[in-house]
PATORVEX-71927 format. One record per residue (C-alpha): residue in one letter; x, z, y. Coordinates in pm, whole numbers, plus 50000, padded with zeros to 5 digits. Layout:
BEGIN
+---------+-------+-------+-------+
| residuo |     u |     w |     v |
+---------+-------+-------+-------+
|       A |     X |     Z |     Y |
...
+---------+-------+-------+-------+
END
This chain:
BEGIN
+---------+-------+-------+-------+
| residuo |     u |     w |     v |
+---------+-------+-------+-------+
|       M | 91878 | 15750 | 24672 |
|       A | 92033 | 15895 | 24448 |
|       D | 92133 | 16238 | 24470 |
|       L | 92555 | 16354 | 24446 |
|       A | 92628 | 16688 | 24242 |
|       L | 93012 | 16721 | 24190 |
|       D | 93222 | 16934 | 23959 |
|       Q | 93435 | 17042 | 24278 |
|       D | 93534 | 16966 | 24657 |
|       Y | 93761 | 16696 | 24665 |
|       T | 94055 | 16558 | 24915 |
|       F | 94128 | 16238 | 24968 |
|       Y | 94352 | 15975 | 25192 |
|       V | 94248 | 15712 | 25354 |
|       G | 94446 | 15456 | 25515 |
|       T | 94378 | 15232 | 25809 |
|       Y | 94500 | 14948 | 25963 |
|       S | 94629 | 15073 | 26331 |
|       D | 94793 | 14673 | 26408 |
|       M | 94589 | 14396 | 26319 |
|       D | 94800 | 14171 | 26527 |
|       V | 95106 | 14246 | 26260 |
|       L | 94950 | 14145 | 25929 |
|       A | 94934 | 13857 | 25714 |
|       H | 94588 | 13851 | 25740 |
|       Q | 94290 | 13908 | 25967 |
|       P | 94078 | 14266 | 25909 |
|       Y | 93751 | 14176 | 26145 |
|       A | 93704 | 14592 | 26201 |
|       P | 93600 | 14629 | 26496 |
|       T | 93801 | 14881 | 26621 |
|       E | 94180 | 14979 | 26482 |
|       G | 94280 | 15303 | 26271 |
|       Q | 94511 | 15602 | 26356 |
|       G | 94675 | 15577 | 26029 |
|       I | 94612 | 15830 | 25709 |
|       H | 94283 | 16018 | 25787 |
|       I | 94285 | 16298 | 25550 |
|       V | 93899 | 16356 | 25424 |
|       T | 93738 | 16603 | 25222 |
|       L | 93414 | 16512 | 25005 |
|       K | 93252 | 16786 | 24955 |
|       A | 93079 | 16911 | 24626 |
|       D | 92759 | 16847 | 24784 |
|       G | 92834 | 16485 | 24891 |
|       T | 92912 | 16608 | 25298 |
|       V | 93180 | 16410 | 25411 |
|       V | 93463 | 16626 | 25626 |
|       E | 93724 | 16445 | 25752 |
|       N | 94034 | 16750 | 25840 |
|       D | 94312 | 16530 | 25988 |
|       A | 94500 | 16212 | 26149 |
|       K | 94866 | 16094 | 26067 |
|       P | 94921 | 15826 | 26306 |
|       I | 95138 | 15564 | 26108 |
|       L | 95153 | 15175 | 26118 |
|       N | 94899 | 15028 | 25874 |
|       P | 94936 | 15245 | 25564 |
|       A | 94827 | 14934 | 25325 |
|       V | 94873 | 15158 | 24977 |
|       L | 94924 | 15507 | 24941 |
|       I | 95046 | 15650 | 24592 |
|       P | 95113 | 15983 | 24542 |
|       H | 95436 | 16127 | 24335 |
|       P | 95352 | 16277 | 23955 |
|       N | 95497 | 16586 | 24149 |
|       G | 95171 | 16631 | 24367 |
|       S | 95417 | 16696 | 24686 |
|       L | 95491 | 16392 | 24776 |
|       L | 95280 | 16087 | 24912 |
|       Y | 95419 | 15685 | 24953 |
|       A | 95261 | 15590 | 25282 |
|       I | 95340 | 15150 | 25266 |
|       V | 95356 | 15010 | 25566 |
|       E | 95229 | 14651 | 25641 |
|       T | 95342 | 14460 | 25859 |
|       I | 95515 | 14022 | 25892 |
|       K | 95683 | 14124 | 26193 |
|       S | 96018 | 14300 | 26075 |
|       T | 96121 | 14427 | 25745 |
|       G | 95845 | 14688 | 25624 |
|       M | 95885 | 15011 | 25505 |
|       V | 95766 | 15344 | 25262 |
|       V | 95708 | 15675 | 25463 |
|       Q | 95750 | 15970 | 25246 |
|       Y | 95516 | 16271 | 25346 |
|       G | 95543 | 16629 | 25210 |
|       I | 95186 | 16762 | 25057 |
|       D | 95153 | 17095 | 25202 |
|       E | 94890 | 17357 | 25028 |
|       D | 94646 | 17221 | 25287 |
|       R | 94634 | 16909 | 25178 |
|       K | 94833 | 16802 | 25516 |
|       L | 95042 | 16547 | 25534 |
|       Q | 95469 | 16636 | 25682 |
|       E | 95678 | 16320 | 25747 |
|       R | 96004 | 16350 | 25506 |
|       D | 96199 | 16025 | 25522 |
|       T | 96178 | 15669 | 25566 |
|       F | 96315 | 15374 | 25309 |
|       F | 96344 | 15032 | 25467 |
|       A | 96241 | 14716 | 25257 |
|       S | 96397 | 14448 | 25234 |
|       G | 96143 | 14193 | 25303 |
|       K | 95777 | 14154 | 25508 |
|       S | 95409 | 14266 | 25415 |
|       T | 95571 | 14586 | 25193 |
|       C | 95240 | 14612 | 24956 |
|       Y | 95285 | 14804 | 24666 |
|       L | 95500 | 15129 | 24497 |
|       A | 95523 | 15153 | 24141 |
|       L | 95756 | 15440 | 23973 |
|       S | 95936 | 15396 | 23631 |
|       P | 95789 | 15640 | 23342 |
|       E | 96108 | 15864 | 23418 |
|       H | 95999 | 15892 | 23767 |
|       D | 96351 | 15756 | 23843 |
|       I | 96367 | 15420 | 23956 |
|       A | 96090 | 15302 | 24157 |
|       I | 95985 | 14931 | 24241 |
|       V | 95886 | 14796 | 24630 |
|       I | 95713 | 14523 | 24631 |
|       N | 95728 | 14242 | 24958 |
|       Y | 95448 | 14018 | 24973 |
|       W | 95521 | 13777 | 25242 |
|       D | 95828 | 13655 | 25085 |
|       A | 95781 | 13785 | 24731 |
|       L | 96135 | 13984 | 24755 |
|       I | 96156 | 14330 | 24530 |
|       D | 96339 | 14585 | 24578 |
|       V | 96479 | 14803 | 24283 |
|       V | 96531 | 15126 | 24393 |
|       E | 96674 | 15499 | 24284 |
|       V | 96415 | 15847 | 24322 |
|       E | 96580 | 16139 | 24379 |
|       P | 96476 | 16457 | 24161 |
|       D | 96200 | 16565 | 24411 |
|       G | 96111 | 16184 | 24471 |
|       T | 96281 | 16100 | 24778 |
|       L | 96374 | 15736 | 24773 |
|       G | 96786 | 15658 | 24751 |
|       H | 96962 | 15343 | 24795 |
|       T | 96863 | 15019 | 24678 |
|       V | 97000 | 14933 | 24269 |
|       Q | 96861 | 14546 | 24323 |
|       S | 96667 | 14305 | 24556 |
|       F | 96624 | 13989 | 24474 |
|       K | 96330 | 13711 | 24540 |
|       Q | 96101 | 13649 | 24256 |
|       L | 96039 | 13242 | 24269 |
|       H | 96032 | 13035 | 24000 |
|       R | 95943 | 12684 | 24179 |
|       K | 96273 | 12458 | 24177 |
|       P | 96396 | 12394 | 24552 |
|       G | 96234 | 12127 | 24733 |
|       R | 95874 | 12203 | 24588 |
|       W | 95827 | 12506 | 24758 |
|       R | 95863 | 12676 | 25066 |
|       Q | 95846 | 13018 | 25271 |
|       V | 95548 | 13021 | 25540 |
|       E | 95622 | 13084 | 25878 |
|       Y | 95343 | 13242 | 26044 |
|       R | 95016 | 13406 | 25925 |
|       E | 94791 | 13117 | 26040 |
|       D | 95018 | 12942 | 25813 |
|       H | 94950 | 13157 | 25549 |
|       W | 94602 | 13204 | 25545 |
|       E | 94583 | 12777 | 25501 |
|       N | 94870 | 12742 | 25255 |
|       R | 94849 | 13075 | 25011 |
|       Q | 95058 | 12851 | 24746 |
|       V | 95332 | 12667 | 24923 |
|       G | 95560 | 13000 | 24811 |
|       P | 95579 | 13328 | 24611 |
|       H | 95388 | 13606 | 24712 |
|       A | 95448 | 13887 | 24479 |
|       H | 95193 | 14182 | 24504 |
|       C | 95232 | 14433 | 24267 |
|       A | 95424 | 14599 | 24000 |
|       H | 95359 | 14772 | 23624 |
|       F | 95598 | 14876 | 23414 |
|       W | 95502 | 14899 | 22973 |
|       H | 95784 | 14999 | 22746 |
|       N | 96053 | 14796 | 22792 |
|       W | 95936 | 14551 | 23042 |
|       V | 95788 | 14518 | 23373 |
|       F | 95466 | 14306 | 23489 |
|       I | 95487 | 14107 | 23837 |
|       P | 95205 | 13960 | 23964 |
|       D | 95255 | 13643 | 24205 |
|       L | 94957 | 13508 | 24405 |
|       G | 95183 | 13196 | 24549 |
|       E | 95317 | 13155 | 24185 |
|       N | 94972 | 13163 | 23990 |
|       A | 95186 | 13333 | 23736 |
|       V | 95272 | 13712 | 23626 |
|       F | 95630 | 13754 | 23633 |
|       Q | 95777 | 13930 | 23296 |
|       Y | 96087 | 14129 | 23338 |
|       S | 96322 | 14329 | 23077 |
|       Y | 96382 | 14674 | 23186 |
|       D | 96707 | 14839 | 23108 |
|       R | 96663 | 15200 | 23187 |
|       N | 97039 | 15296 | 23151 |
|       A | 97161 | 15014 | 23467 |
|       K | 96824 | 15093 | 23646 |
|       R | 96825 | 14697 | 23687 |
|       L | 96553 | 14371 | 23578 |
|       S | 96616 | 14072 | 23447 |
|       L | 96408 | 13796 | 23440 |
|       D | 96238 | 13763 | 23078 |
|       Q | 95939 | 13495 | 23077 |
|       V | 95727 | 13361 | 23357 |
|       I | 95349 | 13401 | 23230 |
|       H | 95176 | 13105 | 23348 |
|       F | 94779 | 13150 | 23422 |
|       E | 94514 | 12866 | 23565 |
|       P | 94628 | 12662 | 23863 |
|       G | 94473 | 12794 | 24226 |
|       S | 94369 | 13122 | 24036 |
|       G | 94591 | 13359 | 24252 |
|       P | 94690 | 13669 | 24026 |
|       R | 94628 | 13997 | 24241 |
|       H | 94685 | 14337 | 24087 |
|       M | 94608 | 14461 | 23742 |
|       A | 94477 | 14779 | 23524 |
|       M | 94694 | 14855 | 23211 |
|       H | 94420 | 15048 | 22961 |
|       P | 94546 | 15389 | 22862 |
|       K | 94488 | 15377 | 22501 |
|       L | 94465 | 14982 | 22439 |
|       N | 94708 | 14706 | 22416 |
|       I | 94462 | 14531 | 22660 |
|       C | 94552 | 14492 | 23008 |
|       Y | 94363 | 14357 | 23346 |
|       V | 94519 | 14082 | 23596 |
|       S | 94261 | 14016 | 23906 |
|       N | 94307 | 13660 | 24033 |
|       E | 94201 | 13679 | 24391 |
|       L | 94096 | 13315 | 24502 |
|       F | 93909 | 13230 | 24087 |
|       N | 93679 | 13596 | 24160 |
|       T | 93787 | 13646 | 23776 |
|       V | 93964 | 13903 | 23541 |
|       C | 94143 | 13813 | 23298 |
|       V | 94162 | 14050 | 22971 |
|       A | 94542 | 13981 | 22797 |
|       K | 94666 | 14167 | 22508 |
|       L | 94998 | 14296 | 22527 |
|       D | 95274 | 14272 | 22270 |
|       S | 95537 | 14463 | 22201 |
|       S | 95626 | 14381 | 21851 |
|       D | 95967 | 14273 | 21796 |
|       P | 96158 | 14416 | 22138 |
|       E | 96481 | 14221 | 22143 |
|       E | 96288 | 13898 | 22129 |
|       S | 96215 | 13742 | 22476 |
|       K | 95848 | 13627 | 22452 |
|       E | 95567 | 13630 | 22633 |
|       R | 95424 | 14032 | 22673 |
|       M | 95082 | 13912 | 22763 |
|       I | 94855 | 13664 | 22637 |
|       P | 94500 | 13595 | 22849 |
|       I | 94187 | 13593 | 22545 |
|       Q | 93935 | 13619 | 22788 |
|       Y | 93800 | 13514 | 23169 |
|       V | 93539 | 13703 | 23364 |
|       S | 93366 | 13668 | 23669 |
|       T | 93337 | 13894 | 23966 |
|       I | 93021 | 13755 | 24131 |
|       E | 92759 | 13524 | 24103 |
|       N | 92778 | 13243 | 24330 |
|       R | 93096 | 13081 | 24215 |
|       D | 93060 | 12855 | 24532 |
|       Q | 93040 | 13101 | 24831 |
|       V | 93369 | 13200 | 25014 |
|       S | 93515 | 13535 | 24855 |
|       Y | 93799 | 13721 | 24704 |
|       V | 93890 | 13947 | 24465 |
|       S | 94044 | 14273 | 24617 |
|       E | 94125 | 14598 | 24386 |
|       I | 94046 | 14620 | 24044 |
|       K | 94034 | 14998 | 23876 |
|       L | 93888 | 15145 | 23521 |
|       S | 93700 | 15455 | 23513 |
|       P | 93891 | 15764 | 23462 |
|       D | 93745 | 15772 | 23069 |
|       A | 93840 | 15384 | 23053 |
|       R | 93512 | 15285 | 22894 |
|       F | 93433 | 15070 | 23235 |
|       L | 93616 | 14837 | 23518 |
|       Y | 93548 | 14767 | 23870 |
|       V | 93632 | 14472 | 24117 |
|       S | 93588 | 14457 | 24479 |
|       N | 93478 | 14162 | 24614 |
|       R | 93568 | 14086 | 24966 |
|       G | 93317 | 13870 | 25113 |
|       D | 93031 | 13852 | 24837 |
|       D | 93075 | 14197 | 25002 |
|       S | 92993 | 14361 | 24652 |
|       L | 93137 | 14561 | 24350 |
|       A | 93124 | 14410 | 24002 |
|       I | 93097 | 14648 | 23702 |
|       F | 93222 | 14534 | 23385 |
|       A | 93167 | 14777 | 23029 |
|       V | 93504 | 14755 | 22827 |
|       Q | 93420 | 14694 | 22452 |
|       D | 93611 | 14817 | 22132 |
|       D | 93822 | 14516 | 22153 |
|       G | 93934 | 14543 | 22530 |
|       Q | 93742 | 14266 | 22653 |
|       L | 93461 | 14288 | 22911 |
|       K | 93079 | 14261 | 22949 |
|       R | 92988 | 14235 | 23341 |
|       I | 92703 | 14479 | 23332 |
|       D | 92614 | 14494 | 23704 |
|       I | 92693 | 14366 | 24087 |
|       V | 92661 | 14601 | 24343 |
|       P | 92668 | 14598 | 24745 |
|       T | 92866 | 14771 | 24906 |
|       G | 92658 | 14855 | 25187 |
|       G | 92933 | 14721 | 25426 |
|       K | 93192 | 14407 | 25462 |
|       F | 93507 | 14313 | 25347 |
|       P | 93557 | 14588 | 25057 |
|       R | 93890 | 14590 | 25047 |
|       H | 93982 | 14891 | 24844 |
|       F | 93748 | 15224 | 24672 |
|       A | 93809 | 15480 | 24453 |
|       I | 93694 | 15679 | 24184 |
|       T | 93671 | 16043 | 24206 |
|       P | 93866 | 16260 | 23963 |
|       C | 93533 | 16377 | 23745 |
|       G | 93444 | 16060 | 23791 |
|       K | 93059 | 16135 | 23927 |
|       A | 93123 | 15947 | 24235 |
|       L | 93267 | 15601 | 24385 |
|       I | 93334 | 15543 | 24744 |
|       A | 93420 | 15189 | 24885 |
|       A | 93633 | 15102 | 25167 |
|       N | 93462 | 14842 | 25416 |
|       Q | 93734 | 14711 | 25603 |
|       D | 93515 | 14462 | 25843 |
|       S | 93257 | 14718 | 25928 |
|       S | 93498 | 14991 | 25925 |
|       T | 93260 | 15227 | 25674 |
|       L | 93335 | 15458 | 25351 |
|       V | 93032 | 15430 | 25161 |
|       I | 92936 | 15731 | 24869 |
|       F | 92769 | 15593 | 24583 |
|       S | 92649 | 15846 | 24287 |
|       R | 92791 | 15719 | 23946 |
|       D | 92688 | 15757 | 23589 |
|       V | 92943 | 15821 | 23379 |
|       E | 92739 | 15741 | 23049 |
|       T | 92643 | 15388 | 23155 |
|       G | 92933 | 15319 | 23393 |
|       L | 92651 | 15226 | 23640 |
|       I | 92697 | 15315 | 24088 |
|       S | 92429 | 15425 | 24277 |
|       A | 92333 | 15413 | 24641 |
|       T | 92331 | 15785 | 24796 |
|       G | 92282 | 15709 | 25165 |
|       R | 92582 | 15860 | 25307 |
|       S | 92840 | 15702 | 25473 |
|       V | 93135 | 15762 | 25705 |
|       T | 93240 | 15560 | 26027 |
|       M | 93674 | 15507 | 25941 |
|       P | 93804 | 15214 | 26167 |
|       A | 93948 | 14976 | 25928 |
|       P | 93969 | 15155 | 25605 |
|       N | 94193 | 14952 | 25356 |
|       Y | 94289 | 15226 | 25096 |
|       I | 94167 | 15544 | 24934 |
|       R | 94385 | 15736 | 24733 |
|       F | 94249 | 16125 | 24620 |
|       V | 94509 | 16347 | 24513 |
+---------+-------+-------+-------+
END
């Protein structure tokens, strides 16, 4: 087993599913979580759980750049979703400040504008997009714009009605998944529409307007994105095909309406393409030299080396030591990776070689009920 020696102690937050019956999907974890668990990873690899903050299904945890606020996104299909806003005190504990009520169900993502004055809140179930003003302290204000993301004509799509309907019909209607600002545009992948929607972003009016619909392979199901910090390259995970699309980004002639994302490579995240598995999280290493993707079903992490032109070369596939790795996170120093195995209720800790990008099991794991998201602050 690999040893672990980090530069310092790191505090991180773990979102856990507290009510599995109100989710669009169906976790098989043996027990339900309490909400947000506050955990410390010591420099020697020891894990200490500090506290837990009860909240319904915190599916995504997004810290504000000011370091003193955390957005916790509540996921449910029984009512409209919420974004609960927590202040972060000096010892990393959370104090509830405010709650924003979204317009749609199964709320799943929040993206802040580069100026931090606007947030885009994504509602997966009904593909409703909320554009929300952000106060100087990070608090979410009033909704500037709310609309349904949709490309197909009436009669060629329908809204799923209940979760068993959703399980069997993932693509009968739109399902927005995340949002990313880039220059004058915003990209929103849509699993149901097999497309990435490209919007023009008006910074003065603080509004989005549909510019292009970038079609992906039928049945592929675009889910999440990672934006390269230095190259005009992005990476899109395709949940239903278990692939990553490498795409060039084009900022030329900004007044012209054209597709700003051009696919140039598709790579597989698993060896056996015939097995049942679903891509989940996608993330670049802190130095952007490597890309990692978790596979739910194959129960593994695919590791890719990022080439000089941004294209990918797969260098390893590593079991996560548990079932259904919905999420994972890399420590800020890059020397450790933690995988959240949702259905086996475990956090598994890996040592990471900063130079090669490869990860090794440390033999350390922590029981954590139904973990779905990990965020270092």
